[in-house]
C-alpha positions as CSV (number, residue, x, y, z in Angstrom):
1,X,9.1,10.9,-4.7
2,X,8.1,13.4,-8.2
3,X,6.4,16.3,-7.3
4,X,3.3,17.9,-8.7
5,X,3.2,20.7,-11.5
6,X,3.5,23.8,-10.3
7,X,-0.1,25.8,-10.2
8,X,-1.0,26.5,-13.2
9,X,-2.9,30.0,-12.8
10,X,-4.3,32.5,-10.8
11,X,-7.5,30.4,-10.5
12,X,-9.8,30.0,-7.5
13,X,-9.0,26.7,-5.1
14,X,-12.2,24.1,-4.5
15,X,-11.0,21.3,-2.6
16,X,-12.6,17.8,-4.6
17,X,-16.1,19.4,-4.5
18,X,-18.6,19.5,-7.4
19,X,-15.8,17.8,-9.8
20,X,-16.5,17.8,-13.4
21,X,-18.5,14.3,-14.6
22,X,-15.3,13.1,-16.0
23,X,-13.3,11.1,-13.1
24,X,-9.5,11.3,-13.0
25,X,-7.9,8.7,-14.6
26,X,-6.5,5.8,-12.0
27,X,-3.2,4.3,-13.2
28,X,-4.3,1.4,-16.1
29,X,-1.9,-1.0,-14.4
30,X,-3.9,-0.4,-10.7
31,X,-6.1,-3.7,-9.8
32,X,-9.3,-3.0,-8.3
33,X,-10.5,-4.4,-4.7
34,X,-14.1,-5.0,-3.3
35,X,-15.5,-1.2,-3.3
36,X,-15.8,-0.6,0.9
37,X,-18.5,-0.5,3.0
38,X,-18.3,2.8,4.5
39,X,-21.3,4.3,5.7
40,X,-20.5,7.3,4.0
41,X,-22.9,8.1,0.8
42,X,-21.1,8.5,-2.6
43,X,-22.3,11.8,-3.7
44,X,-22.8,11.7,-7.7
45,X,-25.1,14.9,-8.0
46,X,-23.7,18.1,-6.2
47,X,-24.3,21.2,-8.4
48,X,-24.1,24.1,-7.1
49,X,-26.7,27.1,-7.4
50,X,-25.6,27.4,-10.9
51,X,-24.7,23.8,-11.8
52,X,-26.6,21.5,-13.3
53,X,-24.0,18.4,-13.8
54,X,-23.2,15.5,-11.5
55,X,-20.1,15.5,-9.8
56,X,-17.5,12.6,-9.7
57,X,-15.0,12.1,-7.2
58,X,-11.6,11.0,-8.5
59,X,-10.8,7.9,-9.8
60,X,-7.7,6.5,-7.3
61,X,-5.0,3.4,-7.5
62,X,-6.0,0.6,-5.4
63,X,-4.1,-1.8,-3.7
64,X,-4.7,-5.4,-4.3
65,X,-7.2,-7.8,-2.8
66,X,-5.2,-10.2,-0.6
67,X,-5.2,-9.6,3.3
68,X,-1.9,-8.3,3.0
69,X,-2.6,-5.4,0.7
70,X,-4.7,-4.2,2.6
71,X,-2.6,-4.2,6.5
72,X,-3.5,-1.0,8.5
73,X,-0.9,0.7,10.1
74,X,-2.8,0.8,13.1
75,X,-2.4,4.5,13.8
76,X,-5.3,6.3,15.1
77,X,-7.7,7.4,12.3
78,X,-8.1,10.7,11.0
79,X,-11.3,13.1,13.0
80,X,-11.2,16.8,12.2
81,X,-9.3,18.9,10.0
82,X,-8.7,22.5,11.0
83,X,-7.2,25.3,8.7
84,X,-6.7,28.4,11.1
85,X,-6.2,30.8,8.4
86,X,-9.0,30.4,6.5
87,X,-11.2,29.6,9.5
88,X,-11.7,25.6,8.3
89,X,-12.8,23.1,11.3
90,X,-14.5,20.0,9.9
91,X,-15.3,16.4,11.0
92,X,-13.0,13.8,9.1
93,X,-15.0,10.6,8.1
94,X,-13.3,7.3,6.3
95,X,-14.3,6.6,2.9
96,X,-13.1,4.0,0.2
97,X,-14.4,3.5,-3.3
98,X,-17.7,2.8,-5.2
99,X,-18.4,0.5,-7.8
100,X,-16.2,2.6,-11.0
101,X,-13.1,2.4,-8.6
102,X,-14.0,6.5,-8.1
103,X,-13.2,7.6,-4.3
104,X,-16.2,8.0,-2.3
105,X,-17.2,11.3,-1.0
106,X,-19.1,12.3,1.9
107,X,-22.9,13.7,1.3
108,X,-22.1,17.0,3.0
109,X,-20.4,19.7,2.0
110,X,-19.4,20.1,5.7
111,X,-17.9,16.7,6.0
112,X,-14.5,16.0,4.9
113,X,-13.5,12.6,3.4
114,X,-10.1,10.8,4.5
115,X,-9.6,7.7,2.0
116,X,-9.1,4.8,4.0
117,X,-6.8,2.5,1.9
118,X,-3.9,5.4,2.1
119,X,-2.0,6.5,4.8
120,X,-3.0,7.8,8.0
121,X,-1.5,11.0,9.7
122,X,1.0,9.6,12.4
123,X,2.5,6.8,9.6
124,X,5.7,7.4,8.8
125,X,5.2,7.5,5.0
126,X,3.1,7.8,2.5
127,X,0.0,10.1,1.8
128,X,-3.0,11.0,3.9
129,X,-5.7,12.6,1.2
130,X,-8.3,14.5,2.4
131,X,-11.0,15.5,-0.1
132,X,-14.7,17.6,0.5
133,X,-17.1,19.0,-1.9
134,X,-17.1,22.8,-2.6
135,X,-21.1,23.5,-3.0
136,X,-24.2,21.5,-3.8
137,X,-27.5,22.6,-4.4
138,X,-29.1,21.7,-0.8
139,X,-26.2,23.4,1.2
140,X,-24.5,25.6,-1.2
141,X,-20.9,26.8,-0.7
142,X,-19.2,24.9,1.6
143,X,-15.9,25.0,3.9
144,X,-13.5,24.1,1.3
145,X,-14.5,27.0,-0.9
146,X,-12.3,29.0,1.0
147,X,-9.4,26.7,0.0
148,X,-8.5,29.6,-2.6
149,X,-7.4,31.8,-0.1
150,X,-4.6,29.0,1.9
151,X,-1.2,30.2,1.4
152,X,2.5,28.4,1.1
153,X,3.6,28.5,4.8
154,X,0.0,28.3,6.2
155,X,-0.6,25.9,9.0
156,X,-2.6,22.6,8.8
157,X,-4.0,20.7,11.9
158,X,-5.3,17.3,11.7
159,X,-6.9,15.6,14.8
160,X,-7.2,11.6,15.0
161,X,-8.8,9.8,17.3
162,X,-7.7,9.9,21.6
163,X,-6.9,13.8,20.1
164,X,-4.1,13.2,18.9
165,X,-2.7,16.4,17.1
166,X,-0.5,16.4,13.8
167,X,0.7,19.5,12.6
168,X,1.6,20.0,9.0
169,X,2.5,23.2,6.8
170,X,1.6,24.4,3.7
171,X,4.5,23.4,0.8
172,X,2.2,23.7,-2.4
173,X,-1.0,25.1,-3.6
174,X,-1.7,23.9,-7.5
175,X,-4.0,24.1,-9.8
176,X,-4.0,21.2,-12.4
177,X,-5.7,20.0,-15.5
178,X,-7.9,16.9,-14.8
179,X,-6.4,14.9,-17.3
180,X,-2.6,15.9,-16.6
181,X,-3.5,15.2,-12.6
182,X,-0.5,12.6,-11.2
183,X,-2.8,10.0,-9.4
184,X,-0.5,7.9,-8.5
185,X,1.8,10.3,-6.5
186,X,-1.2,12.1,-5.2
187,X,-2.2,8.7,-3.5
188,X,1.1,7.4,-2.8
189,X,1.5,4.8,-0.2
190,X,5.7,4.8,0.4
191,X,7.8,8.1,0.3
192,X,7.6,11.3,3.0
193,X,4.9,11.3,5.2
194,X,2.6,14.1,3.8
195,X,-1.2,15.4,3.6
196,X,-2.9,15.9,0.4
197,X,-6.1,18.5,0.1
198,X,-8.0,17.8,-3.3
199,X,-11.0,19.4,-5.2
200,X,-12.3,20.8,-8.0
201,X,-11.3,24.1,-9.6
202,X,-10.7,26.8,-11.9
203,X,-13.2,27.2,-15.2
204,X,-16.6,25.5,-14.8
205,X,-18.7,24.3,-18.3
206,X,-22.2,23.0,-18.0
207,X,-21.5,20.3,-20.3
208,X,-17.9,18.7,-18.3
209,X,-18.1,20.5,-15.0
210,X,-14.7,22.1,-13.9
211,X,-11.9,22.0,-15.9
212,X,-9.1,21.9,-13.3
213,X,-7.9,19.7,-9.9
214,X,-6.7,21.9,-7.0
215,X,-4.7,20.2,-5.0
216,X,-2.7,21.3,-1.7
217,X,0.2,19.6,-0.2
218,X,1.6,19.6,3.0
219,X,4.2,18.0,5.3
220,X,4.5,17.4,8.6
221,X,5.7,20.1,11.1
222,X,8.6,18.4,13.5
223,X,6.4,18.4,16.9
224,X,3.1,16.4,16.7
225,X,0.8,16.9,20.2
């Protein structure tokens, strides 16, 4: 599996919150299934205190529409994310895609969206993708704004249904220009199991929104509880 590019420069880490109005490009070869009926709302406008442009979640590569393409592992779904080193403890809710094939996100900055068409934390392969807004006009800064402080080697715990805990260790923290984010790699369904947290970051422009995406990649530790 190809690795994400190295961190671009010393800028803030913001997990998929209040992103720019330009979605991350989906691979041109990716077929688009029927949008999910997730109960969460797609947050289309999440400006922070100084923001004016609507936010747009990332476009994601999707499986085909046949039932076989959407078979689930049957493993428990994630319900909570904990990053103790930066005091994050947030509920996780399942999300899918909207009519534009963009990843849907929870409306509240206090919730994390799990891309339910991808891997689950206990799967033996594939990427579990979690994303949240960094801020909103209504709520201000959310917990994911603190991702700027996460460090390589930090511990992350994802709690699933049934109170099973899957422990990860941060392998990399990358800030990548939106136009060059390797979407197919981020949403990988094969390869070693891993956790990816993603948000917007870098410089903000009132006309185009945030310039970059921040990608935090973590791999499972040997123990699951």
